[in-house]
C-alpha positions in Angstrom: 4.2 84.1 -2.3 4.9 80.1 -4.8 7.9 79.0 -3.8 9.9 79.5 -7.2 9.5 83.0 -6.3 10.8 83.0 -3.2 13.8 80.9 -4.5 14.3 83.6 -7.3 13.7 86.8 -4.6 16.5 85.3 -2.8 18.7 84.4 -5.2 18.4 88.1 -7.1 18.8 89.8 -3.5 22.2 87.6 -2.6 23.6 88.0 -6.1 22.3 91.0 -8.1 25.1 90.6 -10.4 23.1 86.9 -11.5 19.9 87.8 -12.5 20.1 86.5 -15.6 21.3 83.1 -14.2 18.8 83.2 -11.2 16.0 81.5 -13.4 17.9 78.4 -14.4 19.0 77.7 -11.0 15.1 77.6 -10.3 14.3 75.2 -13.0 16.6 73.3 -12.3 15.6 72.6 -9.1 12.3 71.8 -10.0 13.4 69.5 -12.8 15.0 67.4 -9.4 11.8 67.6 -7.6 10.0 66.2 -10.6 12.9 63.7 -11.3 12.1 62.2 -7.5 8.5 62.2 -7.5 9.0 60.4 -10.9 10.9 58.0 -9.1 9.0 57.7 -5.9 5.7 56.8 -8.3 7.5 53.9 -10.1 9.2 52.4 -7.0 7.3 49.5 -5.8 5.9 50.1 -2.2 6.9 48.3 1.0 3.2 47.6 1.0 1.4 47.2 -1.7 -2.3 48.1 -1.9 -4.9 45.8 -2.0 -7.5 47.6 -3.3 -7.3 46.7 -6.8 -6.0 42.8 -6.3 -7.6 41.7 -3.4 -6.5 37.9 -3.2 -9.1 35.6 -1.1 -8.2 33.4 2.3 -9.0 30.5 -0.1 -6.1 31.5 -2.6 -3.8 31.9 -0.2 -4.0 28.3 1.8 -2.8 25.1 0.2 -5.1 23.0 -1.9 -6.9 20.9 0.4 -7.2 17.2 0.4 -10.6 15.5 -0.7 -12.4 15.1 2.0 -14.5 11.8 3.0 -18.3 12.2 3.1 -20.1 9.6 4.6 -23.4 8.8 2.5 -25.0 6.5 4.5 -26.4 4.5 2.0 -24.8 1.2 3.4 -25.1 -0.8 6.3 -21.7 -2.3 8.2 -20.7 -5.3 7.9 -21.2 -7.8 11.0 -17.6 -7.8 13.0 -16.3 -10.3 15.3 -13.2 -8.2 16.0 -12.9 -6.7 19.2 -11.5 -3.6 18.2 -11.3 -2.1 14.2 -10.5 1.5 12.8 -10.3 2.7 9.6 -8.4 5.9 8.5 -8.3 8.1 5.8 -4.8 8.5 5.2 -4.6 11.6 3.3 -6.9 13.9 5.8 -6.9 11.6 8.8 -10.1 11.1 9.3 -11.5 8.1 11.3 -14.1 6.0 8.8 -15.2 4.2 11.5 -14.0 3.2 15.2 -14.7 0.0 17.7 -12.5 -0.1 20.6 -9.4 1.7 18.5 -7.6 2.9 22.3 -8.6 -0.6 23.6 -4.9 -2.3 24.1 -4.8 -5.7 23.4 -2.0 -8.4 21.7 -0.4 -7.2 18.8 1.0 -10.3 17.5 2.9 -10.0 14.8 2.0 -6.7 13.4 4.4 -5.6 16.3 7.2 -7.0 13.6 6.3 -2.9 11.1 7.9 -1.5 14.5 10.9 -4.1 14.2 11.1 -3.1 11.2 11.1 0.5 11.6 14.0 0.2 13.7 16.0 -2.0 11.2 15.6 0.6 8.6 16.9 3.2 10.9 19.7 1.4 11.9 21.2 -0.8 9.2 22.2 -0.9 5.4 20.1 -2.7 3.9 23.4 -5.0 2.6 24.8 -5.1 5.7 25.4 -9.0 6.1 24.4 -10.7 9.6 25.3 -14.2 10.8 22.2 -16.6 12.1 22.7 -17.8 15.5 22.0 -20.7 17.3 19.1 -19.5 19.6 15.7 -21.8 19.2 12.7 -19.1 18.5 9.2 -20.1 19.2 6.3 -19.6 17.0 6.5 -18.9 13.1 9.9 -19.4 11.4 11.3 -19.1 7.7 13.5 -21.8 9.0 16.8 -19.8 8.8 19.8 -21.8 9.3 22.2 -21.4 12.0 25.4 -20.0 10.9 23.8 -18.7 7.7 24.6 -15.4 6.5 22.5 -13.3 4.9 21.7 -9.4 4.2 19.2 -6.9 5.8 17.3 -6.8 3.2 16.6 -10.3 3.0 16.0 -10.4 6.5 13.4 -7.7 5.9 11.7 -9.7 3.5 11.9 -12.7 5.8 10.3 -10.4 8.6 7.3 -8.8 7.0 6.2 -11.3 4.1 7.3 -14.3 5.5 6.3 -13.0 9.5 9.5 -14.8 10.7 10.3 -14.7 14.2 13.8 -15.9 13.3 14.3 -13.1 11.3 13.4 -10.9 14.0 15.6 -12.4 15.8 18.2 -12.2 13.9 18.0 -8.6 13.3 17.5 -8.1 17.0 20.6 -9.9 18.4 22.7 -8.2 16.4 21.8 -4.8 17.2 24.2 -2.7 19.3 23.6 -3.8 22.7 21.7 -7.2 21.8 17.9 -7.7 22.1 17.4 -5.6 24.7 18.8 -2.6 23.3 16.7 -3.3 20.0 13.8 -3.2 22.4 14.1 -0.1 24.0 15.0 1.5 20.4 11.3 -0.2 19.4 9.8 1.6 22.3 11.7 5.3 21.9 10.3 5.0 17.9 6.8 4.2 19.6 7.2 7.5 21.8 8.8 9.9 18.5 5.9 9.0 16.7 3.2 9.3 19.8 1.8 5.6 20.1 0.6 6.7 23.2 -1.6 3.2 24.0 1.7 1.0 22.4 5.0 -1.2 24.8 6.8 -3.6 23.3 8.9 -6.4 25.1 10.1 -8.5 22.4 10.9 -8.0 18.7 8.4 -10.7 17.2 5.4 -10.1 18.9 4.8 -13.1 21.2 2.4 -13.0 23.9 3.9 -11.3 27.2 2.0 -9.2 30.3 3.3 -5.8 29.0 3.6 -6.2 25.0 0.2 -4.2 23.5 -0.7 -1.9 21.2 -4.2 -0.5 20.1 -6.2 -0.3 16.5 -4.9 3.5 16.3 -1.2 3.4 17.4 -1.1 0.5 14.9 -2.8 2.1 11.7 -0.3 5.2 12.7 2.4 3.1 12.7 1.1 1.4 9.5 1.5 5.1 7.7 5.3 5.6 9.0 6.1 2.0 7.5 4.2 2.3 4.4 5.8 5.9 3.8 9.3 4.4 3.3 10.2 3.2 -0.2 11.8 0.5 0.7 9.1 -1.0 3.3 6.3 -0.5 1.1 7.6 -2.7 -1.4 8.6 -5.3 0.9 4.9 -5.4 2.6 3.4 -5.5 -1.4 5.3 -8.5 -2.3 3.0 -11.2 -2.8 5.5 -14.2 -2.8 9.5 -14.1 -3.2 12.6 -16.3 -2.9 15.3 -14.8 -1.1 19.3 -16.6 -0.5 22.1 -16.5 1.9 25.0 -14.4 0.7 26.4 -17.8 -1.4 23.2 -17.9 -3.4 23.1 -21.7 -2.3 20.5 -21.1 0.7 17.1 -20.6 -0.3 13.9 -19.2 1.2 10.4 -19.4 -0.4 8.4 -17.3 1.1 4.4 -16.3 0.6 3.1 -13.0 2.1 1.0 -14.0 5.1 -1.4 -11.6 3.9 -4.0 -13.6 1.9 -5.0 -10.0 0.3 -2.1 -9.4 -1.2 -2.1 -9.7 -4.8 -6.0 -10.7 -4.8 -8.3 -7.7 -3.6 -7.2 -4.8 -5.9 -5.6 -1.7 -4.2 -4.5 -3.9 -1.0 -1.0 -3.2 -0.4 0.2 -4.6 2.8 1.0 -4.1 5.8 1.2 -7.2 8.3 -0.8 -10.1 10.1 -0.8 -11.4 13.6 -1.7 -14.2 15.4 -1.9 -15.8 18.7 -3.7 -18.3 20.9 -4.7 -15.3 23.1 -4.3 -12.3 20.2 -6.7 -14.1 17.9 -6.6 -12.9 14.4 -4.8 -9.5 13.4 -4.6 -7.8 10.5 -3.5 -4.3 9.4 -4.3 -3.5 5.7 -3.1 -0.6 3.8 -5.6 0.2 0.6 -5.1 2.7 -2.1 -8.2 2.6 -4.8 -8.8 5.7 -7.2 -6.5 7.6 -5.8 -7.7 7.4 -2.5 -5.7 5.8 0.6 -6.9 4.2 3.7 -5.7 2.1 6.3 -7.8 -0.9 8.1 -7.3 -2.7 11.2 -8.9 -5.4 12.7 -7.1 -6.8 16.1 -8.5 -10.0 18.2 -10.9 -11.3 15.2 -12.5 -14.4 13.9 -12.2 -14.0 10.3 -10.0 -11.0 9.9 -9.5 -11.6 6.0 -13.3 -11.7 5.6 -14.2 -8.8 7.5 -11.2 -6.6 5.9 -12.7 -7.6 3.1 -15.8 -6.2 3.8 -14.7 -3.1 5.1 -12.9 -2.0 2.2 -16.4 -2.6 0.0 -18.1 -0.9 2.9 -15.3 2.3 3.1 -15.2 3.1 -0.8 -18.9 2.5 -1.3 -20.4 4.0 1.8 -18.0 7.2 1.1 -17.2 9.9 -1.8 -14.4 12.2 -1.4 -14.9 15.9 -1.9 -12.6 18.9 -2.3 -14.0 21.5 -0.1 -12.8 24.7 -0.4 -12.8 27.8 1.8 -15.6 30.3 1.1 -13.4 33.6 -0.2 -13.7 36.7 1.7 -16.0 39.7 0.3 
């Protein structure tokens, strides 16, 4: 017996005086069931069927970055550098390395970390006063008592490679130079520069002051990732002043490749007699970005120039898309 018949019969037995209305009652109930069924069909299921629309695994992933492929058509140039690394920035693929984890004296490439700590802790328009401390090595000839803003000191630090600029920035830090150097080492730990330790903000040779090509490449990525520092390190030359505008310092970028070699955007040079010639270079060409580090070289600019040519001629960047699942 059907459901409608049972309902009808039940209604007839209990309410024999309402036989005419019973079919209407049954019809109303059936309409209610039908409306509910239509609603269920129209409602979006919690877990929609993928039988008709199947997304491939590749479609679910973000668009991949182009991957550098070594064509192996060009010979690597001869190098005097003790340590070298070339890294494709977007894919983090190492294009070439030589003793990349060897701890060496970083010289003034140290100032990349000095600048990073400054950006984290100072406002650019903060006015600092030049002290009387005598500074060894290269300077931009700051005058004791001179008042100058942090932004101009950063140009002096990264473009002119002034040890006096580093000194002023560090000694005005809360807690002085010792606290500033501690902040440098804490930042190194934060950036996972596992083979790096600093003892001064200038890059002067000291026994426990060291870094590696790999760590400096990673630090360079941090520096260029900051728009203010990226602008500064890519500046070929500039004249900065004290707050009065009367005292002027003309600066020329110590990285001779900036403004001369296509795509070179900085980052920092370094030299001491013990460290040899050091250079961290950021290069952007044809939409590709690489960072090159050479340490303890006898000809840093020529070797870096050759490595730029080698990298962009010997590698081609291809977008590799994951294979779709059937």
